[in-house]
C-alpha positions as CSV (number, residue, x, y, z in Angstrom):
1,M,35.1,126.0,148.1
2,K,36.8,123.6,145.8
3,R,34.8,120.7,147.0
4,L,31.6,122.6,146.5
5,Y,32.7,123.7,143.0
6,E,33.4,120.1,142.1
7,E,30.1,118.9,143.6
8,V,28.0,121.3,141.4
9,D,30.3,121.0,138.4
10,G,30.7,124.8,138.4
11,S,27.1,125.4,138.0
12,V,25.5,128.4,139.8
13,S,22.0,126.9,139.5
14,T,22.7,123.6,141.4
15,F,21.7,123.5,145.1
16,V,23.4,121.1,147.4
17,N,23.4,120.2,151.1
18,A,26.4,121.8,152.8
19,F,26.4,119.2,155.6
20,E,26.5,116.4,153.1
21,I,29.7,118.0,151.6
22,G,31.4,118.8,155.0
23,E,30.6,115.7,157.2
24,P,32.7,113.2,155.0
25,L,35.6,115.7,155.4
26,G,35.3,115.4,159.2
27,I,33.8,118.9,159.7
28,E,31.2,119.2,162.4
29,A,27.8,120.6,161.8
30,A,28.3,123.8,163.9
31,E,31.6,124.5,162.0
32,I,29.8,123.9,158.6
33,T,27.1,126.4,159.7
34,K,29.7,129.0,160.6
35,A,31.6,128.4,157.2
36,I,28.6,128.8,155.0
37,E,27.5,131.9,156.9
38,Y,31.0,133.4,156.3
39,L,31.0,132.4,152.7
40,E,27.6,134.0,152.3
41,E,28.9,137.2,153.7
42,K,31.7,137.1,151.2
43,R,29.2,136.4,148.5
44,L,30.8,133.2,147.5
45,V,27.7,131.1,148.3
46,A,24.0,131.7,148.5
47,I,22.2,130.0,151.2
48,D,18.7,128.8,150.3
49,D,17.8,127.2,153.7
50,H,20.0,128.0,156.8
51,R,18.6,125.1,159.0
52,L,19.0,122.5,156.3
53,G,22.3,123.9,154.9
54,I,21.0,124.1,151.3
55,I,23.5,126.4,149.4
56,R,24.7,127.0,145.8
57,I,27.8,128.5,144.6
58,T,27.7,132.0,143.2
59,A,29.6,133.4,140.1
60,R,31.9,135.1,142.5
61,G,32.5,131.9,144.2
62,I,33.3,130.1,140.8
63,D,35.7,132.9,140.0
64,Y,37.3,132.5,143.4
65,V,38.0,128.8,142.9
66,E,39.1,129.1,139.2
67,T,41.6,131.7,140.0
68,R,43.3,129.9,142.9
69,A,46.1,127.3,142.2
70,D,45.7,123.9,143.6
């Protein structure tokens, strides 16, 4: 979540590719898919395109990141 938050600079209107965020961290595509589906269920992200992994952070997701200590 923190990496996504940083990637979009805390903007709820910026869409990004979850695979491009996760792969450099060593996360395999199947795990990225599971993670974004879970985060969508928690309403921390919104998925625009499941197949391509296009997501955006939600206001709830921003609140989640900003209330957690590093």
